[in-house]
matplotlib code that plots the C-alpha trace (Angstrom):
import matplotlib.pyplot as plt

x = [140.8, 137.9, 134.6, 133.6, 136.3, 134.2, 130.5, 128.5, 127.0, 124.2, 124.4, 122.7, 124.9, 125.0, 126.5, 130.3, 132.1, 135.7, 137.4, 140.1, 143.4, 144.2, 147.3, 146.8, 147.9, 145.0, 143.4, 140.3, 137.7, 137.4, 141.2, 141.4, 138.6, 139.8, 139.7, 138.2, 134.5, 133.6, 130.4, 132.3, 135.9, 136.9, 137.4, 134.6, 132.1, 133.1, 132.4, 129.0, 128.2, 129.2, 127.0, 124.1, 124.7, 125.5, 128.6, 128.7, 131.5, 130.8, 127.1, 127.0, 126.6, 129.6, 130.8, 133.6, 135.7, 135.6, 139.0, 139.9, 142.2, 142.2, 139.9, 136.7, 134.2, 133.2, 130.0, 129.1, 125.5, 124.9, 124.0, 120.4, 119.8, 120.8, 122.3, 125.9, 127.3, 130.4, 132.9, 133.5, 137.0, 139.1, 142.7, 145.7, 147.0, 150.7, 151.2, 148.9, 149.0, 147.0, 148.8, 149.3, 148.9, 150.5, 148.4, 149.1, 147.5, 146.1, 146.5, 143.7, 142.4, 143.2, 144.6, 142.3, 140.5, 137.1, 135.7, 134.0, 136.2, 139.4, 141.7, 140.9, 137.2, 137.9, 140.2, 137.5, 136.3, 139.7, 141.4, 140.6, 139.7, 142.4, 141.5, 143.5, 141.7, 142.9, 141.8, 140.5, 139.3, 142.4, 144.0, 146.8, 149.8, 151.3, 150.3, 150.9, 149.8, 146.6, 148.4, 151.1, 150.9, 152.5, 153.0, 150.9, 151.3, 148.2, 147.8, 145.1, 145.4, 145.7, 149.1, 150.4, 149.1, 150.8, 154.1, 154.1, 153.5, 156.5, 158.6, 157.8, 158.3, 161.8, 162.6, 162.9, 160.9, 163.0, 161.0, 162.1, 160.3, 160.7, 160.2, 160.7, 162.3, 163.0, 166.4, 170.1, 171.1, 174.1, 174.4, 173.4, 173.0, 171.2, 168.7, 168.8, 166.2, 163.7, 160.0, 157.5, 160.3, 161.3, 164.5, 164.0, 166.4, 166.1, 168.6, 168.5, 170.2, 169.9, 169.0, 168.5, 168.4, 166.9, 166.9, 163.6, 162.6, 160.1, 162.0, 165.6, 166.3, 164.2, 165.6, 164.5, 165.4, 165.5, 164.5, 165.0, 163.5, 164.9, 162.2, 158.5, 157.4, 154.3, 155.0, 158.7, 160.0, 157.9, 159.0, 162.7, 163.0, 161.2, 163.4, 166.6, 165.1, 164.3, 160.6, 158.8, 157.1, 153.4, 153.8, 150.8, 151.4, 155.2, 156.0, 155.7, 152.4, 154.0, 155.6, 152.3, 151.3, 147.5, 145.9, 149.2, 149.2, 152.3, 155.3, 156.0, 155.7, 156.2, 158.4, 159.7, 159.3, 161.8, 161.0, 161.0, 157.6, 156.1, 155.3, 157.7, 160.6, 161.3, 162.6, 159.9, 161.1, 158.4, 159.0, 156.5, 156.4, 157.8, 154.7, 154.1, 154.0, 157.6, 158.8, 157.2, 159.7, 162.8, 162.4, 160.2, 163.1, 164.4, 164.4, 165.6, 167.3, 165.7]
y = [63.8, 62.4, 63.2, 59.6, 58.6, 59.8, 60.0, 61.3, 59.0, 60.2, 58.1, 58.3, 59.3, 58.0, 59.1, 58.9, 58.0, 58.8, 57.5, 59.9, 58.2, 58.4, 60.5, 63.7, 67.2, 69.4, 70.8, 72.7, 70.4, 72.5, 72.1, 68.4, 67.1, 68.6, 65.8, 63.2, 63.4, 63.2, 65.2, 68.2, 68.1, 71.7, 73.9, 76.3, 73.4, 71.9, 75.1, 75.4, 71.8, 72.4, 75.5, 73.5, 70.8, 68.1, 67.1, 65.7, 64.7, 61.8, 62.2, 65.9, 68.9, 71.2, 74.7, 75.6, 76.2, 72.5, 71.1, 67.6, 66.0, 62.3, 59.4, 61.1, 59.7, 62.2, 61.6, 63.5, 63.5, 63.6, 66.8, 67.6, 66.9, 63.3, 62.9, 63.5, 63.7, 61.5, 61.6, 58.2, 58.1, 55.0, 55.7, 53.5, 52.8, 51.8, 51.6, 51.5, 50.7, 51.8, 55.2, 56.4, 55.6, 56.6, 56.9, 57.7, 61.0, 61.2, 64.3, 66.9, 66.9, 69.1, 67.5, 69.7, 73.0, 74.6, 72.3, 68.9, 67.1, 66.7, 63.8, 64.8, 64.0, 60.6, 59.2, 57.8, 55.5, 54.2, 53.7, 51.5, 53.3, 53.0, 50.8, 53.0, 55.2, 58.4, 57.5, 60.3, 61.1, 60.5, 63.7, 64.6, 66.1, 67.8, 69.0, 68.2, 70.6, 70.1, 68.7, 66.8, 63.0, 60.7, 59.8, 61.6, 61.0, 60.6, 60.6, 58.4, 59.3, 62.6, 61.7, 60.6, 63.8, 66.0, 64.1, 63.9, 67.7, 68.1, 66.0, 68.2, 71.3, 70.2, 68.9, 65.3, 63.9, 63.3, 63.9, 63.0, 64.0, 63.1, 65.5, 65.7, 69.1, 70.9, 72.0, 71.2, 70.8, 69.9, 66.5, 68.0, 71.3, 73.4, 76.3, 79.0, 81.5, 83.1, 82.5, 85.1, 86.8, 83.7, 81.6, 78.5, 75.7, 72.8, 70.2, 68.3, 65.3, 64.3, 60.6, 60.5, 62.7, 62.2, 64.2, 65.7, 67.2, 69.6, 70.4, 69.8, 68.0, 66.4, 65.3, 63.0, 64.7, 63.6, 66.6, 67.3, 70.4, 71.4, 74.0, 73.8, 76.9, 76.9, 75.6, 75.6, 73.1, 74.4, 78.0, 77.1, 75.1, 77.7, 80.4, 78.7, 78.1, 74.4, 74.4, 71.1, 69.6, 70.4, 73.5, 75.8, 78.6, 79.2, 77.8, 78.7, 77.9, 76.5, 73.8, 72.4, 68.8, 68.5, 66.2, 65.0, 67.2, 68.1, 65.8, 66.1, 63.1, 62.7, 59.6, 58.7, 59.4, 58.5, 59.3, 57.7, 56.3, 58.7, 56.0, 53.1, 55.3, 52.6, 54.1, 54.0, 54.1, 54.1, 54.4, 54.9, 53.6, 55.8, 57.1, 55.4, 58.8, 59.4, 56.1, 56.8, 59.6, 58.2, 54.6, 51.7, 49.8, 52.6, 51.9, 53.6, 51.4, 51.7]
z = [76.7, 74.8, 76.5, 76.0, 78.5, 81.4, 82.4, 85.4, 88.0, 90.3, 93.5, 96.9, 99.8, 103.3, 106.6, 106.9, 110.2, 111.1, 114.2, 115.3, 116.4, 120.1, 119.7, 117.6, 118.2, 119.4, 116.2, 115.3, 113.8, 110.6, 110.0, 111.1, 108.9, 105.6, 103.0, 105.4, 104.3, 100.6, 101.3, 102.5, 101.1, 101.6, 104.7, 103.7, 103.1, 106.5, 108.3, 106.6, 107.5, 111.2, 111.4, 109.9, 112.6, 109.9, 111.7, 115.2, 117.6, 119.9, 119.1, 120.0, 117.7, 117.9, 116.8, 114.4, 117.5, 118.6, 119.3, 118.4, 120.9, 119.9, 120.3, 119.2, 116.7, 114.0, 112.1, 108.9, 107.6, 103.9, 102.1, 102.3, 98.6, 99.4, 96.0, 94.8, 91.3, 90.9, 88.1, 86.6, 85.0, 84.7, 85.9, 85.7, 89.3, 89.3, 93.0, 96.0, 99.7, 102.8, 103.0, 99.4, 95.7, 92.4, 89.3, 85.6, 84.8, 81.2, 79.1, 78.9, 82.4, 85.5, 88.6, 90.8, 90.8, 90.7, 88.0, 88.2, 85.6, 87.7, 88.7, 92.3, 91.7, 90.0, 92.7, 95.0, 92.2, 91.4, 94.8, 97.7, 100.9, 103.5, 106.5, 108.9, 111.5, 109.9, 106.4, 104.3, 100.8, 98.6, 97.5, 95.0, 96.8, 93.8, 90.4, 86.7, 84.0, 82.0, 78.9, 80.8, 81.3, 83.8, 87.5, 90.1, 93.9, 96.0, 99.8, 101.4, 105.1, 106.8, 108.2, 104.8, 103.1, 105.7, 105.4, 101.6, 101.5, 103.8, 101.5, 98.5, 100.6, 101.6, 98.0, 99.1, 96.2, 93.1, 89.9, 86.4, 83.3, 79.7, 76.9, 73.1, 72.3, 69.0, 67.8, 68.4, 72.0, 74.0, 75.8, 79.1, 80.9, 83.4, 83.0, 85.7, 84.7, 87.1, 86.6, 87.8, 89.7, 91.6, 91.3, 89.1, 88.1, 85.7, 84.6, 81.4, 79.8, 76.2, 75.8, 72.1, 69.0, 65.5, 62.3, 61.2, 57.9, 59.5, 62.7, 61.6, 64.9, 67.7, 71.1, 73.9, 77.1, 80.7, 82.9, 86.6, 88.0, 91.4, 91.9, 91.3, 89.5, 87.3, 83.8, 84.7, 82.3, 79.5, 80.0, 80.6, 77.4, 75.3, 76.8, 75.5, 72.1, 72.4, 73.1, 73.9, 70.9, 71.0, 73.2, 72.6, 75.2, 74.9, 71.4, 67.8, 66.2, 63.1, 65.3, 66.5, 65.7, 65.2, 67.7, 69.3, 72.4, 74.5, 74.5, 78.3, 80.6, 84.3, 84.1, 87.6, 91.3, 94.0, 97.7, 101.1, 102.2, 104.7, 107.2, 106.6, 105.5, 102.8, 99.5, 96.8, 93.2, 90.5, 86.8, 84.1, 80.6, 77.8, 75.9, 72.6, 70.8, 72.0, 70.7, 67.3, 67.0, 68.7, 67.7, 68.9, 70.3, 72.5, 76.3, 79.5, 82.1, 85.6]

ax = plt.figure().add_subplot(projection="3d")
ax.plot(x, y, z, "-o")
ax.set_aspect("equal")
plt.show()
């Protein structure tokens, strides 16, 4: 990502108020409020805020042992420095409702982590706050690698985040990736190779193939991982001798394209909406750099 694509904004903060829905399972305040208040987004920061009496429940200061039962009003005072640094990064929003959103992640930025320049920190500026009582700070519910582009699913309420996490846990979210790979390959296949000692499985289908003077052959693949190991698709394809074009960690240095990045894109998501149970099917665009290799007129039917 070009550093010019983002900048820092110093803005004054103000108290945040959250109305707890009437029916919630009894939960400790420090667990319930994770992700709700932008001033204190993590459990550790919430505990510190509670101890400093920056958070009240129904107007009363509380301890970290406070139980939320439903119907309470939680108020969060701003940090004492009264200023907060906010990441300004324009993101493309492809779907949004009061429960969730789907954005296009650009290359060259982390989804989340212990650094300021993350998708996580840019979401508040790009998404509308949910009007629902259990609205919280929007949070990614899965990850894409630093160099990977494409669709990223975001939760906007505590209930939606919990349910979406369960969908991923029980493998009820269908994810499809596109990749440009190097070398001759069959029309389709599966890769069953453990990663970090854990079972991992990926399926691929060849959508197109073109001759290349430098690489002999380049393929456009549709990829379906059934497990979610770290760098799974990148490691699997490198392991069978068909690394993804632009692969820096698991590929051959002589195969790198200067300034082009990794040719791996999160192309589609299919899942049942966590609150309405309606099937959501979202498909991204084929990246232009892919089409420059495969052909500008190439398309994938939805």
